[in-house]
C-alpha positions in Angstrom: -29.0 -48.9 47.5 -31.0 -49.6 44.4 -29.5 -52.2 42.1 -27.5 -51.0 39.0 -29.3 -50.7 35.9 -28.4 -53.5 33.5 -25.6 -53.5 31.0 -26.3 -55.7 28.2 -23.4 -56.9 26.0 -25.1 -57.8 22.6 -23.4 -60.4 20.4 -24.0 -60.3 16.7 -22.2 -62.3 13.8 -23.4 -61.7 10.1 -25.5 -58.7 9.5 -27.1 -58.2 6.0 -30.1 -58.7 3.7 -30.2 -62.4 4.3 -33.0 -64.8 3.5 -34.4 -66.9 6.5 -31.4 -69.4 7.1 -32.3 -73.1 7.4 -29.6 -73.5 10.0 -27.2 -71.4 12.2 -29.9 -68.8 12.9 -28.0 -67.5 15.7 -25.2 -66.5 13.3 -27.6 -64.1 11.2 -29.5 -60.9 11.9 -31.4 -59.2 9.0 -30.2 -55.7 8.3 -33.9 -54.2 8.5 -34.0 -55.8 12.1 -30.7 -54.4 12.9 -31.8 -50.9 11.8 -35.0 -51.1 13.8 -33.1 -52.5 16.9 -30.7 -49.7 16.8 -33.7 -47.1 16.7 -35.3 -48.8 19.6 -32.1 -48.3 21.7 -32.5 -44.7 21.1 -36.1 -44.4 21.6 -35.9 -46.3 24.8 -33.3 -44.4 26.4 -30.2 -46.7 26.6 -26.8 -45.6 26.8 -24.9 -47.3 24.0 -21.3 -47.5 25.2 -18.0 -49.2 24.4 -16.5 -51.9 26.4 -14.0 -49.6 28.0 -16.9 -47.6 29.4 -18.7 -51.0 30.2 -15.7 -52.3 32.4 -15.4 -49.1 34.2 -19.0 -49.2 35.1 -19.1 -52.9 36.1 -15.7 -53.3 37.7 -14.3 -49.9 38.5 -17.2 -48.3 40.3 -17.9 -45.6 37.7 -21.3 -44.4 38.6 -24.3 -44.4 36.0 -28.0 -44.1 35.9 -29.3 -45.4 32.8 -29.6 -49.0 31.4 -26.7 -49.6 28.9 -25.9 -51.6 25.6 -22.7 -52.6 24.2 -22.8 -53.7 20.6 -20.1 -56.6 19.9 -19.9 -58.3 16.3 -17.8 -61.5 16.1 -15.5 -62.6 13.2 -15.2 -59.5 11.2 -17.3 -60.3 8.0 -17.2 -58.0 5.2 -21.1 -57.6 5.5 -20.5 -55.5 8.6 -18.6 -52.9 6.5 -21.3 -53.0 3.6 -24.3 -53.0 5.6 -24.0 -52.7 9.4 -21.5 -49.9 9.7 -23.4 -47.2 7.6 -26.3 -47.9 9.8 -24.3 -47.5 13.0 -22.6 -44.4 11.5 -26.2 -42.9 10.7 -27.2 -43.4 14.4 -24.0 -42.3 15.8 -23.5 -45.5 17.7 -20.2 -47.4 18.7 -19.4 -50.9 17.9 -16.7 -53.4 18.8 -15.7 -56.0 16.0 -13.7 -58.9 16.7 -11.3 -60.0 14.1 -9.5 -63.1 13.3 -6.0 -61.6 12.5 -4.4 -64.2 10.3 -7.5 -64.4 8.0 -8.3 -60.5 7.0 -9.5 -60.5 3.5 -9.8 -64.4 3.4 -12.9 -66.5 4.2 -14.1 -68.0 7.2 -11.7 -71.4 7.1 -13.3 -72.5 10.6 -16.6 -73.1 8.9 -15.9 -76.3 7.3 -19.2 -77.6 7.0 -20.4 -74.5 5.0 -20.4 -74.9 1.2 -20.0 -71.1 0.7 -17.8 -69.3 3.2 -18.3 -65.7 3.9 -15.7 -63.2 3.2 -14.0 -61.4 6.1 -13.0 -57.7 5.9 -9.5 -57.0 4.6 -6.7 -54.9 6.2 -7.7 -52.0 4.1 -11.2 -52.0 5.3 -10.4 -52.3 8.9 -8.2 -49.3 8.9 -10.7 -47.2 7.1 -13.7 -48.2 9.6 -11.2 -47.4 12.4 -10.4 -43.9 11.1 -14.5 -43.7 10.9 -14.6 -44.5 14.7 -15.5 -48.4 14.7 -13.6 -50.4 17.5 -11.7 -53.7 17.0 -10.8 -56.3 19.3 -9.1 -59.8 18.9 -10.9 -63.2 18.0 -7.6 -64.8 18.2 -5.4 -65.6 15.3 -7.1 -68.5 13.5 -10.4 -69.0 15.5 -9.5 -72.0 17.4 -11.2 -73.8 20.4 -8.7 -72.4 22.8 -9.2 -75.1 25.5 -8.2 -77.8 22.8 -4.7 -76.2 22.4 -1.7 -76.8 24.5 -0.3 -73.7 26.6 2.3 -72.7 23.8 -0.3 -72.6 21.1 -2.8 -70.7 23.4 -0.2 -68.2 24.0 0.4 -67.7 20.4 -3.1 -67.3 19.5 -3.7 -64.9 22.1 -0.5 -62.9 22.0 0.3 -62.9 18.3 -3.2 -61.8 17.4 -2.9 -58.8 19.7 0.5 -57.8 18.1 -0.6 -58.2 14.4 -3.8 -56.0 15.0 -1.9 -53.3 16.9 0.7 -53.6 14.1 -2.1 -52.9 11.7 -3.8 -50.3 13.6 -1.1 -48.4 15.2 -2.8 -48.4 18.5 -3.4 -50.6 21.6 -6.2 -53.3 20.9 -7.5 -54.1 24.5 -10.4 -56.3 23.8 -10.7 -60.1 23.2 -13.4 -62.5 22.3 -13.1 -66.3 22.9 -13.7 -68.0 19.7 -16.7 -70.3 20.0 -17.0 -69.0 23.5 -14.5 -71.8 24.2 -11.9 -70.9 26.9 -10.1 -72.4 30.0 -8.8 -70.8 33.1 -5.2 -71.0 31.5 -6.4 -69.2 28.4 -8.3 -66.6 30.6 -5.1 -65.9 32.4 -3.1 -65.7 29.1 -5.6 -63.0 27.9 -5.1 -60.9 30.9 -1.2 -61.6 31.0 -1.2 -60.3 27.1 -2.5 -56.9 28.3 -6.1 -57.2 27.1 -8.3 -55.3 29.5 -11.7 -57.4 28.6 -12.8 -60.6 27.2 -16.1 -61.6 25.9 -17.7 -65.2 26.3 -20.8 -66.9 24.9 -22.1 -67.1 28.5 -25.6 -65.6 28.3 -26.8 -62.9 30.7 -26.6 -59.3 31.3 -23.1 -58.2 31.8 -23.7 -57.3 35.4 -23.6 -61.2 36.0 -20.1 -61.2 34.8 -17.7 -62.7 37.2 -14.6 -60.4 36.1 -13.7 -58.2 33.0 -12.1 -61.3 31.2 -15.5 -63.6 31.5 -18.0 -60.9 30.2 -21.4 -62.4 29.6 -23.5 -61.4 26.5 -26.9 -61.6 25.0 -27.0 -63.5 21.6 -29.1 -61.5 19.0 -30.2 -63.9 16.1 -32.3 -63.9 12.9 -35.5 -64.9 14.9 -35.4 -62.0 17.2 -38.2 -59.6 16.2 -38.4 -56.2 17.9 -40.5 -57.7 20.8 -38.1 -60.3 21.3 -35.1 -57.8 21.2 -36.8 -55.8 23.8 -37.4 -58.6 26.1 -33.6 -59.6 25.9 -32.7 -56.1 26.8 -35.1 -55.5 29.7 -34.6 -59.0 31.5 -31.5 -59.4 33.4 -31.8 -63.2 33.0 -29.9 -66.0 34.8 -26.5 -67.1 33.7 -26.5 -69.8 31.1 -23.9 -71.6 29.0 -20.5 -72.9 29.5 -18.0 -71.2 31.4 -14.2 -72.2 31.5 -13.7 -75.8 30.2 -10.8 -78.0 31.3 -7.7 -77.8 29.1 -7.5 -80.9 26.8 -3.7 -80.5 25.8 
């Protein structure tokens, strides 16, 4: 039986007309490169799917024939609304944005060493983009390192963010993303207990290398990825790289 075509879950953060950053290059993608990347996906014959479809293909035996991509965007920056979403709409492609539920409309409080903190989408923008077809998931309530929290605080971050976003959107929020890619086995189990259906990590590799739907591996797209580098990341399955579950520190 031939191996399954790869499913690449792509990880973005800020997308916009940014100059070359001096640091944190993995957190930026220039909008022109993003636009070219989406056109490449169509030209190269990729299925661009959502996380529900990816879960069904990877873990529930749903057949598929073509290599596939999921577009995920961490943190919910307002630049997504301004720059990335119109490009995705034009190309007719889905994406999932992970929101920090207690910080909608505020800035990135967790980036303590940044002199200017980027603005996050507010509730009105989230609801408007959802009406237009954008998918949203949870990035916890305050963007903590989950393995550093005790069990009660882990539960609150995971459960409360789900409830807050579901109250805002009026529908189920089935997808979770571990802030910083930091999680423990206890946090993973709490995500499942809360009723999420998927959770993404910062472990690098094709989605086919994921152990289960709550430890999905991704491929980070950064400022330095030109179209050749982007294509190489898509077509190579890669070995798993990065940290898995951490021991609970509290």
